[in-house]
DSSP file (Angstrom, degrees, kcal/mol; ACC not computed):
  #  RESIDUE AA STRUCTURE BP1 BP2  ACC     N-H-->O    O-->H-N    N-H-->O    O-->H-N    TCO  KAPPA ALPHA  PHI   PSI    X-CA   Y-CA   Z-CA
    1    1 A X              0   0    0      0, 0.0     3,-0.0     0, 0.0     0, 0.0   0.000 360.0 360.0 360.0 129.5  -25.2  -58.5   12.3
    2    2 A X        -     0   0    0      1,-0.1     2,-0.9     0, 0.0     0, 0.0  -0.294 360.0-107.6 -67.6 150.5  -22.7  -60.5   14.4
    3    3 A X        -     0   0    0      1,-0.0     2,-0.6     2,-0.0    -1,-0.1  -0.684  38.5-165.5 -79.7 106.2  -19.5  -58.9   15.5
    4    4 A X        -     0   0    0     -2,-0.9     2,-0.3    -3,-0.0    -1,-0.0  -0.839   3.2-159.1 -99.1 125.8  -16.8  -60.6   13.4
    5    5 A X        -     0   0    0     -2,-0.6     2,-0.1     1,-0.0    -2,-0.0  -0.737  23.2-108.6-102.9 150.6  -13.3  -60.1   14.5
    6    6 A X    >>  -     0   0    0     -2,-0.3     4,-1.9     1,-0.1     3,-0.9  -0.478  36.2-113.1 -68.2 145.7  -10.1  -60.5   12.5
    7    7 A X  H 3> S+     0   0    0      1,-0.3     4,-2.1     2,-0.2     5,-0.1   0.843 117.1  55.8 -53.6 -36.5   -8.2  -63.6   13.5
    8    8 A X  H 3> S+     0   0    0      1,-0.2     4,-2.3     2,-0.2    -1,-0.3   0.863 105.6  52.5 -66.5 -33.4   -5.3  -61.6   14.9
    9    9 A X  H <> S+     0   0    0     -3,-0.9     4,-2.6     2,-0.2     5,-0.2   0.915 108.2  50.4 -65.6 -42.3   -7.8  -59.7   17.1
   10   10 A X  H  X S+     0   0    0     -4,-1.9     4,-2.6     1,-0.2    -2,-0.2   0.892 109.1  53.1 -61.5 -38.8   -9.1  -63.0   18.5
   11   11 A X  H  X S+     0   0    0     -4,-2.1     4,-2.2    -5,-0.2    -2,-0.2   0.951 112.2  42.6 -61.1 -50.0   -5.5  -64.1   19.2
   12   12 A X  H  X S+     0   0    0     -4,-2.3     4,-0.6     2,-0.2    -2,-0.2   0.857 113.6  51.8 -70.0 -33.7   -4.7  -60.9   21.2
   13   13 A X  H >< S+     0   0    0     -4,-2.6     3,-0.9     2,-0.2     4,-0.3   0.936 111.2  48.6 -63.5 -44.9   -8.0  -61.0   23.0
   14   14 A X  H >< S+     0   0    0     -4,-2.6     3,-0.9     1,-0.2    -2,-0.2   0.893 113.2  47.1 -61.6 -39.6   -7.4  -64.7   23.9
   15   15 A X  H 3< S+     0   0    0     -4,-2.2    -1,-0.2     1,-0.2    -2,-0.2   0.509  91.7  82.1 -82.0  -3.5   -3.9  -63.8   25.1
   16   16 A X  T << S+     0   0    0     -3,-0.9     2,-0.4    -4,-0.6    -1,-0.2   0.675  78.3  79.0 -74.4 -15.1   -5.0  -60.8   27.2
   17   17 A X  S <> S-     0   0    0     -3,-0.9     4,-2.3    -4,-0.3     5,-0.2  -0.803  74.8-142.7 -98.7 131.9   -6.1  -63.1   30.1
   18   18 A X  H  > S+     0   0    0     -2,-0.4     4,-2.1     1,-0.2     5,-0.1   0.833 101.0  54.4 -62.4 -32.8   -3.4  -64.4   32.5
   19   19 A X  H  > S+     0   0    0      2,-0.2     4,-1.9     1,-0.2    -1,-0.2   0.936 110.5  45.7 -65.2 -44.8   -5.1  -67.8   32.8
   20   20 A X  H  > S+     0   0    0      1,-0.2     4,-2.4     2,-0.2    -2,-0.2   0.878 111.0  52.3 -67.7 -36.7   -5.1  -68.3   29.1
   21   21 A X  H  X S+     0   0    0     -4,-2.3     4,-2.5     1,-0.2    -1,-0.2   0.897 108.5  51.9 -64.4 -37.6   -1.5  -67.2   28.8
   22   22 A X  H  X S+     0   0    0     -4,-2.1     4,-2.5     2,-0.2    -2,-0.2   0.876 108.4  51.1 -65.0 -37.2   -0.6  -69.7   31.4
   23   23 A X  H  X S+     0   0    0     -4,-1.9     4,-2.7     2,-0.2    -2,-0.2   0.930 110.1  49.0 -64.7 -45.5   -2.4  -72.4   29.5
   24   24 A X  H  X S+     0   0    0     -4,-2.4     4,-1.2     1,-0.2    -2,-0.2   0.919 111.5  50.2 -59.8 -42.8   -0.5  -71.5   26.3
   25   25 A X  H  < S+     0   0    0     -4,-2.5     3,-0.5     1,-0.2     4,-0.4   0.926 111.0  48.5 -61.0 -45.0    2.8  -71.6   28.3
   26   26 A X  H >< S+     0   0    0     -4,-2.5     3,-1.3     1,-0.2    -2,-0.2   0.905 111.0  50.4 -61.9 -41.5    1.9  -75.0   29.7
   27   27 A X  H >< S+     0   0    0     -4,-2.7     3,-1.2     1,-0.3    47,-0.5   0.688  93.9  73.0 -73.2 -16.8    1.1  -76.3   26.3
   28   28 A X  T 3< S+     0   0    0     -4,-1.2    -1,-0.3    -3,-0.5    -2,-0.2   0.707  96.1  53.4 -67.5 -16.8    4.4  -75.0   24.9
   29   29 A X  T <  S-     0   0    0     -3,-1.3    -1,-0.3    -4,-0.4     2,-0.2   0.504 129.4 -68.8 -92.2  -6.9    5.9  -77.9   26.8
   30   30 A X    <   -     0   0    0     -3,-1.2    -1,-0.4    -4,-0.2    42,-0.1  -0.659  67.2 -44.7 138.5 167.2    3.6  -80.5   25.2
   31   31 A X        -     0   0    0     -2,-0.2     2,-0.3    -3,-0.1    42,-0.2  -0.195  54.5-179.3 -61.7 154.2    0.1  -81.7   24.9
   32   32 A X  E     -A   72   0A   0     40,-2.0    40,-3.4     4,-0.0     2,-0.1  -0.990  28.2-106.3-153.6 155.3   -2.0  -82.1   28.1
   33   33 A X  E  >  -A   71   0A   0     -2,-0.3     4,-2.4    38,-0.3    38,-0.2  -0.404  36.8-110.2 -77.3 161.7   -5.4  -83.2   29.2
   34   34 A X  H  > S+     0   0    0     36,-1.9     4,-2.5     1,-0.2     5,-0.2   0.910 120.3  51.9 -58.3 -43.3   -8.0  -80.6   30.3
   35   35 A X  H  > S+     0   0    0      1,-0.2     4,-1.4     2,-0.2    -1,-0.2   0.879 109.0  50.1 -65.4 -36.3   -7.7  -81.9   33.9
   36   36 A X  H  4 S+     0   0    0      1,-0.2     4,-0.5     2,-0.2    -1,-0.2   0.914 113.6  45.8 -64.7 -41.9   -3.9  -81.6   33.8
   37   37 A X  H  < S+     0   0    0     -4,-2.4     3,-0.4     1,-0.2    -2,-0.2   0.872 113.8  48.6 -67.8 -36.6   -4.2  -78.0   32.5
   38   38 A X  H >< S+     0   0    0     -4,-2.5     3,-2.0     1,-0.2     5,-0.3   0.743  88.7  86.6 -76.0 -23.7   -6.9  -77.1   35.1
   39   39 A X  T 3< S+     0   0    0     -4,-1.4    -1,-0.2     1,-0.3    -2,-0.1   0.837  86.0  49.5 -51.4 -45.5   -5.0  -78.5   38.1
   40   40 A X  T 3  S+     0   0    0     -4,-0.5     2,-0.4    -3,-0.4    -1,-0.3   0.616  98.3  85.3 -73.0  -7.9   -2.9  -75.4   39.0
   41   41 A X  S <  S-     0   0    0     -3,-2.0     2,-1.5    -4,-0.2     7,-0.1  -0.753  72.4-139.7-102.6 139.6   -5.9  -73.0   38.8
   42   42 A X        +     0   0    0     -2,-0.4     2,-0.3     2,-0.0    -3,-0.1  -0.578  67.8  98.8 -93.2  72.0   -8.3  -72.3   41.6
   43   43 A X  S    S-     0   0    0     -2,-1.5    -2,-0.1    -5,-0.3     2,-0.0  -0.985  79.5 -87.4-151.8 159.4  -11.5  -72.3   39.6
   44   44 A X     >  -     0   0    0     -2,-0.3     4,-2.2     1,-0.1     3,-0.4  -0.359  40.6-116.5 -66.5 147.7  -14.4  -74.6   38.7
   45   45 A X  H  > S+     0   0    0      1,-0.2     4,-2.9     2,-0.2     5,-0.2   0.869 113.5  55.9 -56.7 -41.2  -13.9  -76.8   35.7
   46   46 A X  H  > S+     0   0    0      1,-0.2     4,-1.2     2,-0.2    -1,-0.2   0.902 109.0  47.9 -60.0 -38.2  -16.7  -75.2   33.7
   47   47 A X  H  > S+     0   0    0     -3,-0.4     4,-1.2     2,-0.2    -1,-0.2   0.911 112.6  48.9 -66.0 -41.1  -15.0  -71.8   34.1
   48   48 A X  H  X S+     0   0    0     -4,-2.2     4,-1.8     1,-0.2     3,-0.4   0.908 107.2  54.2 -65.7 -41.2  -11.7  -73.2   33.1
   49   49 A X  H  X S+     0   0    0     -4,-2.9     4,-2.1     1,-0.2    -1,-0.2   0.787 100.7  61.2 -66.8 -24.6  -13.1  -74.9   30.0
   50   50 A X  H  X S+     0   0    0     -4,-1.2     4,-2.0    -5,-0.2    -1,-0.2   0.909 103.2  50.9 -63.7 -40.1  -14.5  -71.5   29.0
   51   51 A X  H  X S+     0   0    0     -4,-1.2     4,-2.2    -3,-0.4    -2,-0.2   0.915 109.1  50.4 -61.2 -42.7  -10.9  -70.3   28.8
   52   52 A X  H  X S+     0   0    0     -4,-1.8     4,-2.7     1,-0.2    -1,-0.2   0.886 107.3  54.8 -62.9 -37.3  -10.0  -73.3   26.7
   53   53 A X  H  X S+     0   0    0     -4,-2.1     4,-2.9     2,-0.2    -1,-0.2   0.891 106.6  50.3 -62.5 -40.4  -12.9  -72.4   24.4
   54   54 A X  H  X S+     0   0    0     -4,-2.0     4,-1.7     2,-0.2     6,-0.2   0.930 112.7  46.8 -63.1 -44.9  -11.6  -68.9   23.9
   55   55 A X  H  <>S+     0   0    0     -4,-2.2     5,-2.1     1,-0.2     6,-1.0   0.894 114.7  47.0 -63.0 -40.2   -8.2  -70.3   23.1
   56   56 A X  H ><5S+     0   0    0     -4,-2.7     3,-1.2     1,-0.2    -2,-0.2   0.910 110.0  51.8 -70.3 -41.8   -9.6  -72.8   20.7
   57   57 A X  H 3<5S+     0   0    0     -4,-2.9    -1,-0.2     1,-0.3    -2,-0.2   0.828 108.8  52.2 -63.1 -31.2  -11.9  -70.3   19.0
   58   58 A X  T 3<5S-     0   0    0     -4,-1.7    -1,-0.3    -5,-0.2    -2,-0.2   0.566 115.9-119.4 -79.7  -8.4   -8.9  -68.1   18.4
   59   59 A X  T < 5S+     0   0    0     -3,-1.2    19,-0.4    -4,-0.3    -3,-0.2   0.559  81.2 120.3  83.1   7.8   -7.1  -71.0   16.9
   60   60 A X  S   <S+     0   0    0     -5,-2.1    15,-3.1    -6,-0.2     2,-0.3   0.801  77.4  24.0 -76.6 -28.5   -4.3  -71.0   19.5
   61   61 A X  E     -B   74   0A   0     -6,-1.0     2,-0.3    13,-0.3    13,-0.2  -0.922  64.7-155.1-131.6 159.9   -5.0  -74.5   20.7
   62   62 A X  E     -B   73   0A   0     11,-2.5    11,-2.8    -2,-0.3     2,-0.3  -0.949  12.6-160.0-127.4 152.1   -6.6  -77.6   19.2
   63   63 A X  E     -B   72   0A   0     -2,-0.3     2,-0.3     9,-0.2     9,-0.2  -0.949   8.5-177.7-133.9 156.2   -8.2  -80.4   21.2
   64   64 A X  E     -B   71   0A   0      7,-2.2     7,-3.1    -2,-0.3     2,-0.4  -0.979  30.4-107.9-146.8 155.5   -9.1  -84.0   20.5
   65   65 A X  E     -B   70   0A   0     -2,-0.3     2,-0.4     5,-0.2     5,-0.2  -0.723  27.5-179.4 -86.3 132.8  -10.8  -86.8   22.4
   66   66 A X  E >   -B   69   0A   0      3,-3.0     3,-2.1    -2,-0.4     2,-0.4  -0.884  67.0 -56.9-129.4 100.6   -8.7  -89.7   23.6
   67   67 A X  T 3  S-     0   0    0     -2,-0.4    -1,-0.0     1,-0.3     0, 0.0  -0.520 120.1 -19.3  64.7-123.3  -10.9  -92.1   25.4
   68   68 A X  T 3  S+     0   0    0     -2,-0.4     2,-0.3    -3,-0.1    -1,-0.3   0.440 124.8  84.9 -94.6  -1.0  -12.7  -90.2   28.1
   69   69 A X  E <   - B   0  66A   0     -3,-2.1    -3,-3.0   -35,-0.0     2,-0.5  -0.688  68.9-138.7-103.3 154.2  -10.2  -87.4   28.2
   70   70 A X  E     - B   0  65A   0     -2,-0.3   -36,-1.9    -5,-0.2     2,-0.5  -0.963  21.8-157.6-108.2 123.2   -9.9  -84.3   26.1
   71   71 A X  E     -AB  33  64A   0     -7,-3.1    -7,-2.2    -2,-0.5     2,-0.3  -0.877   3.9-156.6-107.6 131.4   -6.3  -83.6   25.1
   72   72 A X  E     -AB  32  63A   0    -40,-3.4   -40,-2.0    -2,-0.5     2,-0.3  -0.826  10.2-176.8-109.0 145.9   -5.2  -80.1   24.1
   73   73 A X  E     - B   0  62A   0    -11,-2.8   -11,-2.5    -2,-0.3     2,-0.2  -0.966  30.1-105.8-136.9 153.6   -2.2  -79.1   22.0
   74   74 A X  E     - B   0  61A   0    -47,-0.5     2,-0.8    -2,-0.3   -13,-0.3  -0.521  20.9-141.1 -75.8 144.7   -0.8  -75.8   21.0
   75   75 A X    >>  -     0   0    0    -15,-3.1     4,-1.2    -2,-0.2     3,-1.0  -0.857  15.8-171.2-105.5  94.0   -1.3  -74.6   17.4
   76   76 A X  H 3> S+     0   0    0     -2,-0.8     4,-2.3     1,-0.3     5,-0.2   0.778  78.4  66.5 -60.3 -27.5    2.1  -73.0   16.6
   77   77 A X  H 3> S+     0   0    0      1,-0.2     4,-2.0     2,-0.2    -1,-0.3   0.894  99.7  50.4 -62.1 -39.2    0.8  -71.5   13.3
   78   78 A X  H <> S+     0   0    0     -3,-1.0     4,-1.7   -19,-0.4    -1,-0.2   0.896 111.3  48.1 -66.4 -39.4   -1.6  -69.2   15.1
   79   79 A X  H  X S+     0   0    0     -4,-1.2     4,-2.6     1,-0.2    -1,-0.2   0.867 108.6  54.9 -67.5 -35.2    1.2  -68.0   17.4
   80   80 A X  H  X S+     0   0    0     -4,-2.3     4,-2.9     2,-0.2    -2,-0.2   0.892 104.6  53.9 -64.6 -39.5    3.4  -67.5   14.3
   81   81 A X  H  X S+     0   0    0     -4,-2.0     4,-2.2     2,-0.2    -1,-0.2   0.919 111.0  45.6 -60.2 -43.4    0.8  -65.2   12.8
   82   82 A X  H  X S+     0   0    0     -4,-1.7     4,-2.5     2,-0.2    -2,-0.2   0.906 112.7  50.6 -66.6 -41.2    0.8  -63.1   15.9
   83   83 A X  H  X S+     0   0    0     -4,-2.6     4,-2.6     1,-0.2    -2,-0.2   0.919 110.6  49.2 -62.0 -44.1    4.6  -63.0   16.0
   84   84 A X  H  X S+     0   0    0     -4,-2.9     4,-2.3     2,-0.2    -1,-0.2   0.901 110.5  50.9 -62.3 -41.6    4.7  -62.0   12.3
   85   85 A X  H  X S+     0   0    0     -4,-2.2     4,-2.0    -5,-0.2    -2,-0.2   0.933 112.8  45.7 -62.0 -46.3    2.1  -59.2   13.0
   86   86 A X  H  X S+     0   0    0     -4,-2.5     4,-2.6     1,-0.2    -2,-0.2   0.899 111.3  52.5 -65.2 -40.2    4.2  -57.9   15.9
   87   87 A X  H  X S+     0   0    0     -4,-2.6     4,-2.3     2,-0.2    -1,-0.2   0.912 109.1  49.4 -62.3 -43.1    7.4  -58.1   14.0
   88   88 A X  H  X S+     0   0    0     -4,-2.3     4,-1.7     1,-0.2    -1,-0.2   0.914 114.8  44.1 -63.2 -42.2    6.0  -56.1   11.1
   89   89 A X  H  X S+     0   0    0     -4,-2.0     4,-2.4     2,-0.2    -2,-0.2   0.846 109.8  55.9 -73.0 -32.6    4.7  -53.4   13.4
   90   90 A X  H  X S+     0   0    0     -4,-2.6     4,-2.9     2,-0.2     5,-0.2   0.929 107.3  49.8 -62.5 -44.8    7.9  -53.4   15.4
   91   91 A X  H  X S+     0   0    0     -4,-2.3     4,-2.3     1,-0.2    -2,-0.2   0.910 110.3  51.0 -59.8 -42.1    9.9  -52.6   12.2
   92   92 A X  H  X S+     0   0    0     -4,-1.7     4,-2.1     1,-0.2    -2,-0.2   0.933 113.8  43.0 -61.4 -47.4    7.5  -49.8   11.4
   93   93 A X  H  X S+     0   0    0     -4,-2.4     4,-2.8     2,-0.2    -2,-0.2   0.871 111.8  53.7 -70.2 -36.5    7.8  -48.2   14.8
   94   94 A X  H  X S+     0   0    0     -4,-2.9     4,-2.4     2,-0.2    -1,-0.2   0.913 109.3  49.7 -62.4 -40.9   11.6  -48.7   14.9
   95   95 A X  H  X S+     0   0    0     -4,-2.3     4,-2.3    -5,-0.2    -2,-0.2   0.920 112.0  47.7 -62.3 -44.6   11.8  -46.9   11.6
   96   96 A X  H  X S+     0   0    0     -4,-2.1     4,-2.3     1,-0.2    -2,-0.2   0.915 112.5  48.7 -63.3 -42.5    9.7  -44.0   12.9
   97   97 A X  H  X S+     0   0    0     -4,-2.8     4,-2.6     2,-0.2    -2,-0.2   0.880 109.5  52.7 -66.6 -36.7   11.7  -43.8   16.0
   98   98 A X  H  X S+     0   0    0     -4,-2.4     4,-2.3     2,-0.2    -1,-0.2   0.918 111.0  47.0 -62.5 -43.5   15.0  -43.8   14.0
   99   99 A X  H  X S+     0   0    0     -4,-2.3     4,-2.2     2,-0.2    -2,-0.2   0.887 112.4  50.2 -65.3 -38.3   13.6  -40.9   11.9
  100  100 A X  H  X S+     0   0    0     -4,-2.3     4,-2.5     2,-0.2    -2,-0.2   0.911 110.0  49.9 -66.2 -42.3   12.5  -39.0   15.0
  101  101 A X  H  X S+     0   0    0     -4,-2.6     4,-2.4     2,-0.2    -2,-0.2   0.917 110.5  49.9 -62.3 -43.0   15.9  -39.5   16.6
  102  102 A X  H  X S+     0   0    0     -4,-2.3     4,-2.5     1,-0.2    -1,-0.2   0.903 110.0  51.7 -61.6 -41.1   17.6  -38.2   13.4
  103  103 A X  H  X S+     0   0    0     -4,-2.2     4,-2.7     2,-0.2    -2,-0.2   0.925 110.0  48.5 -61.1 -45.1   15.3  -35.2   13.5
  104  104 A X  H  X S+     0   0    0     -4,-2.5     4,-2.4     2,-0.2    -2,-0.2   0.898 110.9  50.7 -62.8 -40.8   16.2  -34.4   17.1
  105  105 A X  H  X S+     0   0    0     -4,-2.4     4,-2.3     2,-0.2    -1,-0.2   0.918 111.9  47.5 -63.3 -43.0   19.9  -34.7   16.4
  106  106 A X  H  X S+     0   0    0     -4,-2.5     4,-2.7     2,-0.2    -2,-0.2   0.914 112.0  49.6 -63.4 -43.0   19.5  -32.3   13.4
  107  107 A X  H  X S+     0   0    0     -4,-2.7     4,-2.1     1,-0.2    -1,-0.2   0.887 110.7  50.5 -63.8 -38.0   17.5  -29.9   15.5
  108  108 A X  H  X S+     0   0    0     -4,-2.4     4,-2.1     2,-0.2    -2,-0.2   0.909 111.4  47.9 -65.8 -42.6   20.1  -30.1   18.3
  109  109 A X  H  X S+     0   0    0     -4,-2.3     4,-1.4     2,-0.2    -2,-0.2   0.911 111.9  49.9 -64.3 -43.2   22.9  -29.4   15.7
  110  110 A X  H  X S+     0   0    0     -4,-2.7     4,-0.7     1,-0.2    -2,-0.2   0.891 110.6  50.1 -63.2 -39.1   21.0  -26.4   14.2
  111  111 A X  H >< S+     0   0    0     -4,-2.1     3,-0.7     1,-0.2    -1,-0.2   0.894 109.8  49.6 -67.3 -39.5   20.4  -25.0   17.7
  112  112 A X  H 3< S+     0   0    0     -4,-2.1    -1,-0.2     1,-0.2    -2,-0.2   0.745 107.6  55.9 -72.5 -21.5   24.1  -25.2   18.6
  113  113 A X  H 3<        0   0    0     -4,-1.4    -1,-0.2     1,-0.2    -2,-0.2   0.637 360.0 360.0 -81.9 -15.0   25.0  -23.5   15.3
  114  114 A X    <<        0   0    0     -4,-0.7    -1,-0.2    -3,-0.7    -2,-0.1   0.479 360.0 360.0 -75.2 360.0   22.8  -20.5   16.1
């Protein structure tokens, strides 16, 4: 049975690599061709296009053919899903930390009253 990952897992796996994060950052400034995106990296084009494939499979980027070039664009909806997931978990942890801090304050008060 193939290993099927939840889309949010694919997003975070894709963003775990510094090259792919740099591509997302570059695309946040606008669409670019594969050759434009690959230029700053010291790697063979096939290796670089594998990174693009990971980003595309995760839904973070989309690509289209324009003549002989392949143009990539950011998919903001996928990033929004990751942002929403992190925000929900941040609220949960902030709530837990607030309760823990209150507990520590109460314990400190009880200790000083002894």
